Structure formats: structure tokens, C-alpha cells
N, C-alpha and C positions, 0 to 999 in steps of 0.2 A: 481660398484665397491664396495667392502666391506669397511665398515666404519673401519677406522684406529684409534686403541689405541695409547695413546701416548707411553707406554711402561708398559706393564703387568698390564693393568687396573689401572694405576696410573694417576691421575689428578692433574695436575699443578694449584694451586691456587694463583693468583696474586691479590694484595690488592693495591689499589690506595688510598692514605692517605688523600689528601687534594685538588689536582688539582688546576684548576683556573676558574672552572664555577661558582661554588656556592659562595656566599658572606656571611660574618659573621651573617648578620641579619637573614638568613634563618634557621640556627641552632646553638645553642650554643655549640654543639658537635664538629662543623668543627674546626679543629685545625689550628692555623695560627702562634702561637709562636714556636720557635724552640723546646723548651723542651716538647710542647704538640705534636707536629709532631714526635718527636722522641719516646714519651711515647705511642701514638697511633700505630706507625709502630712497635715497640717491642711487644706490646699487640697483633697486627695481626700476627705477626710471632709466637708468642706463641701459638695462636689459630689455626695456621696451614698454613698461607701463606708461600709459598716458594719464592716468589718474591713480593718485596716493590716497588711500582711505586711512584716516589717522586717528587713533586714540592716544591718551598719556597715561602713563603710569608712575607712581612713586618710585623714584630711583633708589630709594634704600631698601626696599622689599619687593617691588614689582607687583604691588597692588592697583588694580585700575583706579583712575582719578580723573575727575573733571576740571582740576585747577587750571585756570588759564596761565598762571605763572609756569606751570610745567609745559604746556603746549609752546610757550614764548621761548622755551629753551632748545626747541628743535624747529619750529616753523621757519623763522628767519634763514637757518642754515639750509634748509631744504629749498627754499625759493631763490636763494642766491646760488646755489648750485645746480639746480635744474629747472626745466620749462614746464614740468609737470604740473597738471592741475592738482590742487591741494583740496581734499574733500575731509571736512571736520565730522566727526560723528556727533549726532545729538541723541545716539542711543545710549552711550555710556555703558552702564550695566543696569541689572534689574535692582540693584539696591540703590542706585542714585535717585534723588529727586529730580523733577523736570527742570527746576532752576540750575541744578548742578550739571544736567546733561546739555543745557544750551548756553551756558556761560562762556565757553571758549569760542563757540561759532559766533556770538553776540559780539564778543570783544574782538574778534579779528576778521569778520566779514569775508569769509572765503568764497570762492567761485561756487564751490558744491558743498552740500551737507547731506549725510545721509537722514532719512526720516522713515521710522517704522510706522507702517500704515494700520496697526491694530494691537489691541492689548492681547496677552497670551501667555500661557505656561512657556518658561523658557529654562528648561531643566538641564543641569550640568551634573547632577549627582551621580549619574553612572560612571563618571571619570574619576570618582573618588576611590582609587584602587591602588594606591601607593602606600607603603610601609613607613617610608620616611619623606619629609617634607623639608624644602629648603626654608620655608618661612611659616609662621605659626598660623597666618591668616587662611591659608591656602584650603585646608581641609574644611573648616567650618564654612567658608565662602561656597565650596561647591555643594556641601550639604545642605545648606539653607535654600538651595534653589529648588528643592523638592516641594517647597510651600510657597514659593513666591510667584506673583503674577507680575510680568513685565507690563507696565502701565504705557498705554498709548491711546487714550480716548480721543473722540473727536474734538473735545474741547482742547486738548493737548496739541493735536494735530493743527488746528486751526490758529491756536496762539503761535506755534512755529512758523505757519505758513505767513501770518501777518507780520511777525517781528524780521524773520530771516528773508523770507520772499518778497515782503514789500519794502521795508525800510533799506536792506541790505542789497536787494537784487540777487539773492542767491537762488541757484537751481538745485534741485533735490535729487538724490538717489533714493527712489521711493522704494524701500525693502519691504517686500511682500513675500510673507513667510507660509501663506496658505490662500486658496482661492477666494475665501472672504476678504481677504485684504485688497484684491484687486476691486472687489465692488466697493469697498470703503473708498478707494482712490476714485473709482467712477463717481461716487457721491460728491466727494469734494471737489472734483472738475465741474459738475453741474452746478455746485454751490459757487463756483469760481474763486475758490480759495488758491487755485494753481493754473496756469496758463499751459496749454498744450503747446508744442509736443513735451510729454514727460519722459523721464527716464526711470524705467521700471527694473529694479533689482529682484529677481525671482530667487527665492532663498530655499534650498532642499537639504532635509537631513538634521535639522534642529529638532530634539525631542520637544514636542509642543506644537510643531508646525508640520507642514505637508512632508511626507518622506520622500527619500531620495531614490525614487524609482522613474525610469524613463517614461513610463505612461503618465506620470504626474507632470512631467516637464510639457509633454505634448498637450496635456489638457490645460495647464496653464497657459501656454501660448495660445492655444485655440480661444480660450476665455478671455485673455487680453486682446486679441484680435477683434473678438465679438464687441468688447466694451470701449475700446478705443480706436479702432480702424487704423487710420494711417497717422494718428496723432500721438504716436509713441515711439520710443526707442526702447530696447530691451536688453537685459544682460542676465546671466546665470551664474549663481555661486553652487556648488555642491560641498557641503560640510564633510570634513574627515577624508576617508578614502575614495569618496566619490568626487573629489575636486576635479581632477582632470578628466574623467569620463564626461562629467556634466559640462565642463568648460569646452570640451571638444565637440559635443553634440551641438551647443548653442551655436559655435562657430559654423558648423556644418548647416545649421537651420538658417543662418542669416544673422544671427545675434551676436551680442558682445558677451564679455565674461570677467570674472574676478577670481583671482587666486591670491595666495599670500599666507602668512603664518597665523594670521586670525582665524582662518577658515580649516587650515590644515596644517599639521606640524610635519607632515611627511613629503617626500619627493617620490616614493615608490613603496611597494609593500614591504612594511617592516623596516624602512629606511628613513630615519629622520632627515629633513632639509636642512642644508647647512644656513640657509637665509631665505628670504622672499624672493630674491633676484633669481635664485636657482629655479624657483617654480616659475617664474615669469619666463625665463629663458627656455624652459621646456615647453610652455604652452605656445610660446612664440614659434619655436621649431614645427610644433604640430599645425598651427596655424598656416605657416608658410608652405609646408608640405601639401596642405589642401588646396594651394593655389591662391590664398587670400594674403592680405597685408595687414600688419597691425597698425592702426591709427597713430600719427604722431599727436603730441599734446594740442597742438594748433588745429590739427584735423578733428580732434575731439570737441575742442571749443566750438568750432563751427557746426558740427552735427548736432551737438546738444543745445547749442544757442547761450554759451556763458558769457559773463560780463567782461572776462579779460583779467589777467594777473595783475594789471596796473590797478586795479580798483579794489584790491584786498588791503588789510590793515596790519600787514606784518611784513 
């Protein structure tokens, strides 16, 4: 099958600003105060990100939070300052309940939400390597991940699909951490929980999911082509040091990509990034050197089929 371009050589760049994986001790650049999350999101949009993937954190200590009140402290600022697509996480973290994870998306009805396509181990404990911590929650949070199961059952997926996809008209960033997650999504499409074309985010390098090896990227893409044909758009994120190589490979294969401090704290080997915008700017230079163009937010809306920024509730 010929490699499929997003639309006239346009590459959609998503940027994940803070996430729930890294902790404040790991990098001073990781934003957790609402004003810093907003500033980094706006900077990423100015650098070329069409989609902003957003989590919230407790501004007192940087702990991941699903509290809609915290989202409300940065969502309006981002919307007023950029035309970027806002994508609210429904993943939260492995310690949150489903109710906590979907609360912000249900409150604010964004254009996009992330949606994890299967339960899995989601292990962060190998990052427990610091002797001193900024906040007392960080070390036990990381250590607890070695016995945690990140829950995303079919019942959970259906509930989110009906609530956000139906009532709110949200389109999903279907996060697939392994080949089985692609088959889960195929089942959900057959059950008509989602309408094609879907937007598939292939995730590589999380301990508990598929490894960050290029042969796995080829296999995931081949499997997605087999399952979805022309009824999908696809994007790639590589965790940690594989962020830029996997993003570049995706662009060369006709796909889209995601960068941001949620996925990697670095801009190069041994060099912490100053912010997510720096990563966006780097991958944009690479994409343009390949003879491609990054999509604008409105081009991304048209490609994915989003409802538009005028229909959100923030």
C-alpha cells in the first residue's frame, strides 16, 4: 500500500505540554503552575504546533490533577491567545479514577480528547533515580507504578465515546501503546462507537507498551493500514530519547507527529529542553528540510474533521 499523506504534504504537529509522567525534580522547565502551562502552550503554538495536548497539575507541588478548576485557570488564556486545537487528556494518570480523568473534558467540551485504547502496565519506577526530591509525593508516585495497572477497559472506552464523542462532538486522539490497542480500536469501530476517519496516536517507548524500535513503527503502521485502510490519520510519539527520531521517521512516512515535555524532557543528548516550544521548533525545521510543511490549526481541523473552536465551553 502506498504511504498516505495527511493532506498535500501537510504534517500535523501536536505538542504535549506537561503530562503526568515526569515530576518537577526531573527538570525545572516542566510547567505545573497554570500560568506556566499557558505560557508554554502559547509558545508551542507560535512555534508551529497545531494541536496542544493538555493535562493539569497542582500549582503548589506539581502533582498531576484532573480538577476542572485547575484546567479553567489556563484553558481560556490559551484559547484567547492562539488558534491552536485544544486536546484535553482523558488519560490523567494511572492513579486517577475514570471519573477524575474525564471531568475536565466533560466540563469544557474541547475539540479533541486523548483516549487510551487498552488497559496496560504503565511503569515509571525506573525513573526513581534521584537522591533529593523537590516534593515529597514524587518518589512514592514513581515507585507505586510498578504494581499499577492503567485501566482502560472496553466499558470505559464506550462510556467516554458516548459521553464525549456523542453529546459533545469530540474527536479523539486514540492512543495506541501496542499492536493489540489497534485491534481494540478496530473492534470499537465495528461496534460503531466511533466514526471514521479516526486519528491514531502510536506510542512507543513506555515500559508496559511496545518498544521504541523502528521495526515496531513499521509493524504498527502496516497493521493500522490492514485494519483501517484509508479511514484513519496517524501520528507518532517516541518517549524519551527516541522523540525526535520517531517524529522524523513518521514525517518521512507520510504521518503526523507529537513532541513536548510530556514525552521527553530533552532537546538533544544530555541536554534538557528549555520548553516545549524548543522541541516544536526543532521538529518543524526537520520537517521543512524534508520538503514538507507543518499544518496550521485550521488545516488540522479540516484534515481530522473537528467541530471548531467556536463550539467549546471555555
